[in-house]
Structures are given as structure tokens and as C-alpha cells.
PDB file with one MODEL, atoms N, CA, C and O in Angstrom:
MODEL        1
ATOM      1  N   MET A   1      99.275 145.744  75.131  1.00  0.00           N
ATOM      2  CA  MET A   1      99.792 146.295  76.371  1.00  0.00           C
ATOM      3  C   MET A   1     101.308 146.445  76.222  1.00  0.00           C
ATOM      4  O   MET A   1     102.019 145.475  75.959  1.00  0.00           O
ATOM      5  N   ASN A   2     101.784 147.677  76.395  1.00  0.00           N
ATOM      6  CA  ASN A   2     103.217 147.898  76.239  1.00  0.00           C
ATOM      7  C   ASN A   2     103.956 147.662  77.570  1.00  0.00           C
ATOM      8  O   ASN A   2     103.350 147.356  78.596  1.00  0.00           O
ATOM      9  N   TYR A   3     105.253 147.813  77.510  1.00  0.00           N
ATOM     10  CA  TYR A   3     106.113 147.526  78.670  1.00  0.00           C
ATOM     11  C   TYR A   3     105.714 148.356  79.890  1.00  0.00           C
ATOM     12  O   TYR A   3     105.611 147.825  80.996  1.00  0.00           O
ATOM     13  N   HIS A   4     105.490 149.644  79.694  1.00  0.00           N
ATOM     14  CA  HIS A   4     105.201 150.520  80.830  1.00  0.00           C
ATOM     15  C   HIS A   4     103.831 150.225  81.435  1.00  0.00           C
ATOM     16  O   HIS A   4     103.657 150.350  82.648  1.00  0.00           O
ATOM     17  N   GLN A   5     102.870 149.841  80.624  1.00  0.00           N
ATOM     18  CA  GLN A   5     101.566 149.462  81.161  1.00  0.00           C
ATOM     19  C   GLN A   5     101.679 148.175  81.976  1.00  0.00           C
ATOM     20  O   GLN A   5     101.047 148.043  83.025  1.00  0.00           O
ATOM     21  N   LEU A   6     102.476 147.237  81.498  1.00  0.00           N
ATOM     22  CA  LEU A   6     102.690 145.990  82.230  1.00  0.00           C
ATOM     23  C   LEU A   6     103.386 146.255  83.565  1.00  0.00           C
ATOM     24  O   LEU A   6     103.009 145.689  84.591  1.00  0.00           O
ATOM     25  N   CYS A   7     104.392 147.108  83.546  1.00  0.00           N
ATOM     26  CA  CYS A   7     105.088 147.459  84.787  1.00  0.00           C
ATOM     27  C   CYS A   7     104.165 148.182  85.759  1.00  0.00           C
ATOM     28  O   CYS A   7     104.228 147.948  86.966  1.00  0.00           O
ATOM     29  N   ALA A   8     103.311 149.058  85.243  1.00  0.00           N
ATOM     30  CA  ALA A   8     102.369 149.783  86.091  1.00  0.00           C
ATOM     31  C   ALA A   8     101.396 148.820  86.756  1.00  0.00           C
ATOM     32  O   ALA A   8     101.062 148.976  87.931  1.00  0.00           O
ATOM     33  N   ARG A   9     100.943 147.827  86.003  1.00  0.00           N
ATOM     34  CA  ARG A   9     100.034 146.829  86.583  1.00  0.00           C
ATOM     35  C   ARG A   9     100.733 146.021  87.669  1.00  0.00           C
ATOM     36  O   ARG A   9     100.152 145.759  88.723  1.00  0.00           O
ATOM     37  N   ASN A  10     101.976 145.626  87.416  1.00  0.00           N
ATOM     38  CA  ASN A  10     102.729 144.875  88.417  1.00  0.00           C
ATOM     39  C   ASN A  10     103.006 145.712  89.651  1.00  0.00           C
ATOM     40  O   ASN A  10     102.960 145.198  90.769  1.00  0.00           O
ATOM     41  N   CYS A  11     103.295 146.997  89.468  1.00  0.00           N
ATOM     42  CA  CYS A  11     103.520 147.888  90.608  1.00  0.00           C
ATOM     43  C   CYS A  11     102.271 147.990  91.475  1.00  0.00           C
ATOM     44  O   CYS A  11     102.359 148.037  92.702  1.00  0.00           O
ATOM     45  N   LEU A  12     101.110 148.025  90.827  1.00  0.00           N
ATOM     46  CA  LEU A  12      99.862 148.111  91.578  1.00  0.00           C
ATOM     47  C   LEU A  12      99.638 146.851  92.411  1.00  0.00           C
ATOM     48  O   LEU A  12      99.207 146.939  93.561  1.00  0.00           O
ATOM     49  N   ILE A  13      99.922 145.695  91.850  1.00  0.00           N
ATOM     50  CA  ILE A  13      99.769 144.434  92.582  1.00  0.00           C
ATOM     51  C   ILE A  13     100.716 144.394  93.776  1.00  0.00           C
ATOM     52  O   ILE A  13     100.312 144.032  94.880  1.00  0.00           O
ATOM     53  N   ILE A  14     101.966 144.764  93.557  1.00  0.00           N
ATOM     54  CA  ILE A  14     102.959 144.749  94.637  1.00  0.00           C
ATOM     55  C   ILE A  14     102.600 145.771  95.713  1.00  0.00           C
ATOM     56  O   ILE A  14     102.738 145.496  96.905  1.00  0.00           O
ATOM     57  N   ALA A  15     102.142 146.944  95.295  1.00  0.00           N
ATOM     58  CA  ALA A  15     101.765 147.975  96.263  1.00  0.00           C
ATOM     59  C   ALA A  15     100.609 147.508  97.136  1.00  0.00           C
ATOM     60  O   ALA A  15     100.605 147.755  98.342  1.00  0.00           O
ATOM     61  N   ARG A  16      99.643 146.844  96.548  1.00  0.00           N
ATOM     62  CA  ARG A  16      98.514 146.333  97.334  1.00  0.00           C
ATOM     63  C   ARG A  16      98.960 145.273  98.330  1.00  0.00           C
ATOM     64  O   ARG A  16      98.457 145.220  99.452  1.00  0.00           O
ATOM     65  N   LEU A  17      99.902 144.431  97.923  1.00  0.00           N
ATOM     66  CA  LEU A  17     100.425 143.428  98.856  1.00  0.00           C
ATOM     67  C   LEU A  17     101.155 144.083 100.028  1.00  0.00           C
ATOM     68  O   LEU A  17     100.948 143.702 101.181  1.00  0.00           O
ATOM     69  N   PHE A  18     102.009 145.068  99.735  1.00  0.00           N
ATOM     70  CA  PHE A  18     102.713 145.780 100.800  1.00  0.00           C
ATOM     71  C   PHE A  18     101.727 146.511 101.710  1.00  0.00           C
ATOM     72  O   PHE A  18     101.905 146.534 102.928  1.00  0.00           O
ATOM     73  N   LEU A  19     100.698 147.103 101.127  1.00  0.00           N
ATOM     74  CA  LEU A  19      99.704 147.820 101.917  1.00  0.00           C
ATOM     75  C   LEU A  19      98.972 146.866 102.859  1.00  0.00           C
ATOM     76  O   LEU A  19      98.786 147.174 104.036  1.00  0.00           O
ATOM     77  N   ALA A  20      98.560 145.716 102.345  1.00  0.00           N
ATOM     78  CA  ALA A  20      97.865 144.737 103.178  1.00  0.00           C
ATOM     79  C   ALA A  20      98.773 144.218 104.292  1.00  0.00           C
ATOM     80  O   ALA A  20      98.347 144.111 105.442  1.00  0.00           O
ATOM     81  N   CYS A  21     100.012 143.897 103.955  1.00  0.00           N
ATOM     82  CA  CYS A  21     100.955 143.413 104.974  1.00  0.00           C
ATOM     83  C   CYS A  21     101.206 144.470 106.041  1.00  0.00           C
ATOM     84  O   CYS A  21     101.248 144.160 107.231  1.00  0.00           O
ATOM     85  N   GLY A  22     101.372 145.707 105.618  1.00  0.00           N
ATOM     86  CA  GLY A  22     101.612 146.785 106.572  1.00  0.00           C
ATOM     87  C   GLY A  22     100.453 146.980 107.526  1.00  0.00           C
ATOM     88  O   GLY A  22     100.659 147.162 108.726  1.00  0.00           O
ATOM     89  N   ILE A  23      99.240 146.944 107.008  1.00  0.00           N
ATOM     90  CA  ILE A  23      98.059 147.111 107.865  1.00  0.00           C
ATOM     91  C   ILE A  23      97.928 145.943 108.835  1.00  0.00           C
ATOM     92  O   ILE A  23      97.615 146.143 110.009  1.00  0.00           O
ATOM     93  N   ILE A  24      98.163 144.739 108.359  1.00  0.00           N
ATOM     94  CA  ILE A  24      98.077 143.556 109.233  1.00  0.00           C
ATOM     95  C   ILE A  24      99.130 143.616 110.331  1.00  0.00           C
ATOM     96  O   ILE A  24      98.832 143.324 111.489  1.00  0.00           O
ATOM     97  N   LEU A  25     100.355 143.991 109.982  1.00  0.00           N
ATOM     98  CA  LEU A  25     101.422 144.056 110.986  1.00  0.00           C
ATOM     99  C   LEU A  25     101.151 145.138 112.034  1.00  0.00           C
ATOM    100  O   LEU A  25     101.356 144.916 113.227  1.00  0.00           O
ATOM    101  N   ILE A  26     100.696 146.297 111.590  1.00  0.00           N
ATOM    102  CA  ILE A  26     100.412 147.373 112.542  1.00  0.00           C
ATOM    103  C   ILE A  26      99.225 146.999 113.431  1.00  0.00           C
ATOM    104  O   ILE A  26      99.246 147.258 114.635  1.00  0.00           O
ATOM    105  N   ALA A  27      98.195 146.394 112.847  1.00  0.00           N
ATOM    106  CA  ALA A  27      97.044 145.967 113.646  1.00  0.00           C
ATOM    107  C   ALA A  27      97.452 144.899 114.658  1.00  0.00           C
ATOM    108  O   ALA A  27      97.002 144.922 115.804  1.00  0.00           O
ATOM    109  N   GLY A  28      98.293 143.975 114.240  1.00  0.00           N
ATOM    110  CA  GLY A  28      98.789 142.953 115.168  1.00  0.00           C
ATOM    111  C   GLY A  28      99.594 143.557 116.301  1.00  0.00           C
ATOM    112  O   GLY A  28      99.504 143.108 117.444  1.00  0.00           O
ATOM    113  N   ALA A  29     100.376 144.570 115.987  1.00  0.00           N
ATOM    114  CA  ALA A  29     101.166 145.241 117.021  1.00  0.00           C
ATOM    115  C   ALA A  29     100.262 145.968 118.011  1.00  0.00           C
ATOM    116  O   ALA A  29     100.552 145.997 119.207  1.00  0.00           O
ATOM    117  N   LEU A  30      99.180 146.549 117.532  1.00  0.00           N
ATOM    118  CA  LEU A  30      98.262 147.263 118.424  1.00  0.00           C
ATOM    119  C   LEU A  30      97.508 146.302 119.341  1.00  0.00           C
ATOM    120  O   LEU A  30      97.236 146.636 120.494  1.00  0.00           O
ATOM    121  N   PHE A  31      97.171 145.121 118.843  1.00  0.00           N
ATOM    122  CA  PHE A  31      96.394 144.180 119.645  1.00  0.00           C
ATOM    123  C   PHE A  31      97.238 143.383 120.626  1.00  0.00           C
ATOM    124  O   PHE A  31      96.697 142.850 121.595  1.00  0.00           O
ATOM    125  N   THR A  32      98.553 143.282 120.406  1.00  0.00           N
ATOM    126  CA  THR A  32      99.382 142.495 121.320  1.00  0.00           C
ATOM    127  C   THR A  32      99.782 143.273 122.564  1.00  0.00           C
ATOM    128  O   THR A  32     100.221 142.678 123.549  1.00  0.00           O
ATOM    129  N   GLY A  33      99.640 144.571 122.536  1.00  0.00           N
ATOM    130  CA  GLY A  33      99.984 145.360 123.714  1.00  0.00           C
ATOM    131  C   GLY A  33     101.425 145.832 123.663  1.00  0.00           C
ATOM    132  O   GLY A  33     102.172 145.488 122.748  1.00  0.00           O
ATOM    133  N   PRO A  34     101.811 146.632 124.667  1.00  0.00           N
ATOM    134  CA  PRO A  34     103.170 147.196 124.659  1.00  0.00           C
ATOM    135  C   PRO A  34     104.244 146.145 124.980  1.00  0.00           C
ATOM    136  O   PRO A  34     104.291 145.605 126.085  1.00  0.00           O
ATOM    137  N   SER A  35     105.082 145.875 124.013  1.00  0.00           N
ATOM    138  CA  SER A  35     106.225 144.972 124.197  1.00  0.00           C
ATOM    139  C   SER A  35     107.194 145.208 123.050  1.00  0.00           C
ATOM    140  O   SER A  35     106.859 145.861 122.061  1.00  0.00           O
ATOM    141  N   TRP A  36     108.398 144.671 123.194  1.00  0.00           N
ATOM    142  CA  TRP A  36     109.395 144.842 122.137  1.00  0.00           C
ATOM    143  C   TRP A  36     108.992 144.162 120.839  1.00  0.00           C
ATOM    144  O   TRP A  36     109.181 144.743 119.770  1.00  0.00           O
ATOM    145  N   PRO A  37     108.437 142.937 120.892  1.00  0.00           N
ATOM    146  CA  PRO A  37     108.014 142.339 119.609  1.00  0.00           C
ATOM    147  C   PRO A  37     106.935 143.145 118.894  1.00  0.00           C
ATOM    148  O   PRO A  37     106.947 143.247 117.667  1.00  0.00           O
ATOM    149  N   SER A  38     105.993 143.723 119.659  1.00  0.00           N
ATOM    150  CA  SER A  38     104.952 144.505 118.993  1.00  0.00           C
ATOM    151  C   SER A  38     105.536 145.781 118.392  1.00  0.00           C
ATOM    152  O   SER A  38     105.068 146.250 117.354  1.00  0.00           O
ATOM    153  N   LEU A  39     106.553 146.342 119.038  1.00  0.00           N
ATOM    154  CA  LEU A  39     107.225 147.512 118.471  1.00  0.00           C
ATOM    155  C   LEU A  39     107.924 147.137 117.162  1.00  0.00           C
ATOM    156  O   LEU A  39     107.906 147.903 116.198  1.00  0.00           O
ATOM    157  N   ALA A  40     108.537 145.957 117.139  1.00  0.00           N
ATOM    158  CA  ALA A  40     109.187 145.488 115.911  1.00  0.00           C
ATOM    159  C   ALA A  40     108.163 145.274 114.799  1.00  0.00           C
ATOM    160  O   ALA A  40     108.408 145.635 113.648  1.00  0.00           O
ATOM    161  N   PHE A  41     107.012 144.685 115.143  1.00  0.00           N
ATOM    162  CA  PHE A  41     105.958 144.494 114.147  1.00  0.00           C
ATOM    163  C   PHE A  41     105.470 145.831 113.609  1.00  0.00           C
ATOM    164  O   PHE A  41     105.237 145.974 112.409  1.00  0.00           O
ATOM    165  N   ALA A  42     105.316 146.810 114.494  1.00  0.00           N
ATOM    166  CA  ALA A  42     104.863 148.131 114.056  1.00  0.00           C
ATOM    167  C   ALA A  42     105.882 148.777 113.124  1.00  0.00           C
ATOM    168  O   ALA A  42     105.505 149.386 112.122  1.00  0.00           O
ATOM    169  N   CYS A  43     107.166 148.651 113.444  1.00  0.00           N
ATOM    170  CA  CYS A  43     108.212 149.232 112.587  1.00  0.00           C
ATOM    171  C   CYS A  43     108.227 148.572 111.209  1.00  0.00           C
ATOM    172  O   CYS A  43     108.354 149.252 110.191  1.00  0.00           O
ATOM    173  N   VAL A  44     108.098 147.260 111.181  1.00  0.00           N
ATOM    174  CA  VAL A  44     108.067 146.558 109.896  1.00  0.00           C
ATOM    175  C   VAL A  44     106.803 146.926 109.125  1.00  0.00           C
ATOM    176  O   VAL A  44     106.834 147.046 107.900  1.00  0.00           O
ATOM    177  N   GLY A  45     105.693 147.105 109.837  1.00  0.00           N
ATOM    178  CA  GLY A  45     104.454 147.522 109.187  1.00  0.00           C
ATOM    179  C   GLY A  45     104.565 148.895 108.554  1.00  0.00           C
ATOM    180  O   GLY A  45     104.089 149.118 107.441  1.00  0.00           O
ATOM    181  N   VAL A  46     105.196 149.815 109.272  1.00  0.00           N
ATOM    182  CA  VAL A  46     105.389 151.163 108.721  1.00  0.00           C
ATOM    183  C   VAL A  46     106.302 151.110 107.498  1.00  0.00           C
ATOM    184  O   VAL A  46     106.072 151.815 106.515  1.00  0.00           O
ATOM    185  N   GLN A  47     107.329 150.279 107.560  1.00  0.00           N
ATOM    186  CA  GLN A  47     108.219 150.141 106.400  1.00  0.00           C
ATOM    187  C   GLN A  47     107.467 149.554 105.206  1.00  0.00           C
ATOM    188  O   GLN A  47     107.706 149.951 104.065  1.00  0.00           O
ATOM    189  N   ALA A  48     106.571 148.622 105.461  1.00  0.00           N
ATOM    190  CA  ALA A  48     105.767 148.054 104.373  1.00  0.00           C
ATOM    191  C   ALA A  48     104.867 149.117 103.756  1.00  0.00           C
ATOM    192  O   ALA A  48     104.665 149.133 102.542  1.00  0.00           O
ATOM    193  N   LEU A  49     104.324 150.010 104.591  1.00  0.00           N
ATOM    194  CA  LEU A  49     103.507 151.104 104.048  1.00  0.00           C
ATOM    195  C   LEU A  49     104.359 152.062 103.220  1.00  0.00           C
ATOM    196  O   LEU A  49     103.898 152.578 102.202  1.00  0.00           O
ATOM    197  N   ASN A  50     105.599 152.303 103.650  1.00  0.00           N
ATOM    198  CA  ASN A  50     106.510 153.143 102.859  1.00  0.00           C
ATOM    199  C   ASN A  50     106.810 152.506 101.503  1.00  0.00           C
ATOM    200  O   ASN A  50     106.861 153.195 100.484  1.00  0.00           O
ATOM    201  N   LEU A  51     107.007 151.201 101.498  1.00  0.00           N
ATOM    202  CA  LEU A  51     107.256 150.503 100.232  1.00  0.00           C
ATOM    203  C   LEU A  51     106.029 150.561  99.325  1.00  0.00           C
ATOM    204  O   LEU A  51     106.156 150.685  98.107  1.00  0.00           O
ATOM    205  N   ALA A  52     104.844 150.471  99.924  1.00  0.00           N
ATOM    206  CA  ALA A  52     103.618 150.583  99.126  1.00  0.00           C
ATOM    207  C   ALA A  52     103.532 151.961  98.473  1.00  0.00           C
ATOM    208  O   ALA A  52     103.166 152.073  97.303  1.00  0.00           O
ATOM    209  N   ALA A  53     103.867 153.003  99.224  1.00  0.00           N
ATOM    210  CA  ALA A  53     103.845 154.356  98.659  1.00  0.00           C
ATOM    211  C   ALA A  53     104.858 154.489  97.526  1.00  0.00           C
ATOM    212  O   ALA A  53     104.582 155.134  96.515  1.00  0.00           O
ATOM    213  N   ALA A  54     106.027 153.879  97.696  1.00  0.00           N
ATOM    214  CA  ALA A  54     107.045 153.932  96.643  1.00  0.00           C
ATOM    215  C   ALA A  54     106.578 153.190  95.386  1.00  0.00           C
ATOM    216  O   ALA A  54     106.841 153.631  94.268  1.00  0.00           O
ATOM    217  N   GLU A  55     105.892 152.072  95.575  1.00  0.00           N
ATOM    218  CA  GLU A  55     105.386 151.326  94.419  1.00  0.00           C
ATOM    219  C   GLU A  55     104.302 152.118  93.684  1.00  0.00           C
ATOM    220  O   GLU A  55     104.248 152.100  92.454  1.00  0.00           O
ATOM    221  N   TYR A  56     103.434 152.816  94.438  1.00  0.00           N
ATOM    222  CA  TYR A  56     102.420 153.647  93.794  1.00  0.00           C
ATOM    223  C   TYR A  56     103.076 154.765  92.989  1.00  0.00           C
ATOM    224  O   TYR A  56     102.626 155.091  91.891  1.00  0.00           O
ATOM    225  N   ALA A  57     104.147 155.356  93.541  1.00  0.00           N
ATOM    226  CA  ALA A  57     104.865 156.409  92.816  1.00  0.00           C
ATOM    227  C   ALA A  57     105.516 155.847  91.552  1.00  0.00           C
ATOM    228  O   ALA A  57     105.519 156.494  90.505  1.00  0.00           O
ATOM    229  N   ASP A  58     106.064 154.648  91.662  1.00  0.00           N
ATOM    230  CA  ASP A  58     106.682 154.005  90.502  1.00  0.00           C
ATOM    231  C   ASP A  58     105.624 153.697  89.439  1.00  0.00           C
ATOM    232  O   ASP A  58     105.877 153.817  88.241  1.00  0.00           O
ATOM    233  N   ARG A  59     104.440 153.301  89.899  1.00  0.00           N
ATOM    234  CA  ARG A  59     103.342 153.036  88.963  1.00  0.00           C
ATOM    235  C   ARG A  59     102.975 154.303  88.196  1.00  0.00           C
ATOM    236  O   ARG A  59     102.772 154.271  86.983  1.00  0.00           O
ATOM    237  N   LYS A  60     102.893 155.416  88.916  1.00  0.00           N
ATOM    238  CA  LYS A  60     102.542 156.679  88.264  1.00  0.00           C
ATOM    239  C   LYS A  60     103.606 157.059  87.228  1.00  0.00           C
ATOM    240  O   LYS A  60     103.281 157.562  86.152  1.00  0.00           O
ATOM    241  N   ARG A  61     104.865 156.817  87.560  1.00  0.00           N
ATOM    242  CA  ARG A  61     105.949 157.127  86.622  1.00  0.00           C
ATOM    243  C   ARG A  61     105.824 156.278  85.361  1.00  0.00           C
ATOM    244  O   ARG A  61     106.002 156.780  84.251  1.00  0.00           O
ATOM    245  N   HIS A  62     105.515 154.984  85.531  1.00  0.00           N
ATOM    246  CA  HIS A  62     105.359 154.114  84.362  1.00  0.00           C
ATOM    247  C   HIS A  62     104.151 154.514  83.521  1.00  0.00           C
ATOM    248  O   HIS A  62     104.205 154.457  82.292  1.00  0.00           O
ATOM    249  N   LEU A  63     103.061 154.918  84.173  1.00  0.00           N
ATOM    250  CA  LEU A  63     101.889 155.347  83.409  1.00  0.00           C
ATOM    251  C   LEU A  63     102.180 156.618  82.621  1.00  0.00           C
ATOM    252  O   LEU A  63     101.725 156.766  81.486  1.00  0.00           O
ATOM    253  N   ASN A  64     102.940 157.538  83.221  1.00  0.00           N
ATOM    254  CA  ASN A  64     103.318 158.755  82.492  1.00  0.00           C
ATOM    255  C   ASN A  64     104.173 158.417  81.279  1.00  0.00           C
ATOM    256  O   ASN A  64     104.004 159.005  80.211  1.00  0.00           O
ATOM    257  N   ARG A  65     105.087 157.475  81.445  1.00  0.00           N
ATOM    258  CA  ARG A  65     105.932 157.082  80.311  1.00  0.00           C
ATOM    259  C   ARG A  65     105.118 156.345  79.251  1.00  0.00           C
ATOM    260  O   ARG A  65     105.380 156.468  78.054  1.00  0.00           O
ATOM    261  N   SER A  66     104.129 155.580  79.707  1.00  0.00           N
ATOM    262  CA  SER A  66     103.268 154.865  78.751  1.00  0.00           C
ATOM    263  C   SER A  66     102.489 155.867  77.914  1.00  0.00           C
ATOM    264  O   SER A  66     102.366 155.696  76.701  1.00  0.00           O
ATOM    265  N   ASN A  67     101.962 156.908  78.545  1.00  0.00           N
ATOM    266  CA  ASN A  67     101.231 157.935  77.799  1.00  0.00           C
ATOM    267  C   ASN A  67     102.145 158.681  76.843  1.00  0.00           C
ATOM    268  O   ASN A  67     101.722 159.067  75.752  1.00  0.00           O
ATOM    269  N   ARG A  68     103.386 158.887  77.238  1.00  0.00           N
ATOM    270  CA  ARG A  68     104.345 159.567  76.370  1.00  0.00           C
ATOM    271  C   ARG A  68     104.685 158.705  75.162  1.00  0.00           C
ATOM    272  O   ARG A  68     104.916 159.225  74.070  1.00  0.00           O
ATOM    273  N   CYS A  69     104.716 157.376  75.357  1.00  0.00           N
ATOM    274  CA  CYS A  69     105.045 156.479  74.249  1.00  0.00           C
ATOM    275  C   CYS A  69     103.915 156.422  73.203  1.00  0.00           C
ATOM    276  O   CYS A  69     104.164 156.146  72.029  1.00  0.00           O
ATOM    277  N   LYS A  70     102.676 156.685  73.643  1.00  0.00           N
ATOM    278  CA  LYS A  70     101.537 156.604  72.726  1.00  0.00           C
ATOM    279  C   LYS A  70     101.520 157.765  71.734  1.00  0.00           C
ATOM    280  O   LYS A  70     100.932 157.650  70.659  1.00  0.00           O
ATOM    281  N   ARG A  71     102.151 158.868  72.082  1.00  0.00           N
ATOM    282  CA  ARG A  71     102.100 160.062  71.221  1.00  0.00           C
ATOM    283  C   ARG A  71     102.939 159.901  69.980  1.00  0.00           C
ATOM    284  O   ARG A  71     103.002 160.813  69.155  1.00  0.00           O
TER     285      ARG A  71
ENDMDL
END
């Protein structure tokens, strides 16, 4: 396993954690009802989903570089 494959695997793990946290935070915000804390939870949840998307993009970049290194 080369460096880029290892980084891609780590990106996938981190992305899944951010995705799970984001879903939990948004679901918690929906169940608590309209209030300022629930709005804060929803905002943090959306940011966690954005970070998950960024990690998936980073994973794809590392996989592309890994394939380039094999040639």
C-alpha cells in the first residue's frame, strides 16, 4: 500500500465520521424544535456534511495520484 492509498483510506474514515456527526446533529436539531440551540446544531451539522464532502474529494484526488504512480 503506497502513500496515496493510505491517505485515501484515512480520508474515507474521516469522511464517514463527519457524515455520521452531521446527520446526528441535524436530526437532533429537527427533534428539539425551533430554538437557537437547535439552529446552532443544524449549522454545525451542515458544516460537518461540508467537511465530509471535502474529505471525499480529497480521497478521490489521492486515488487518482495513486493510479498515476502505478504507471
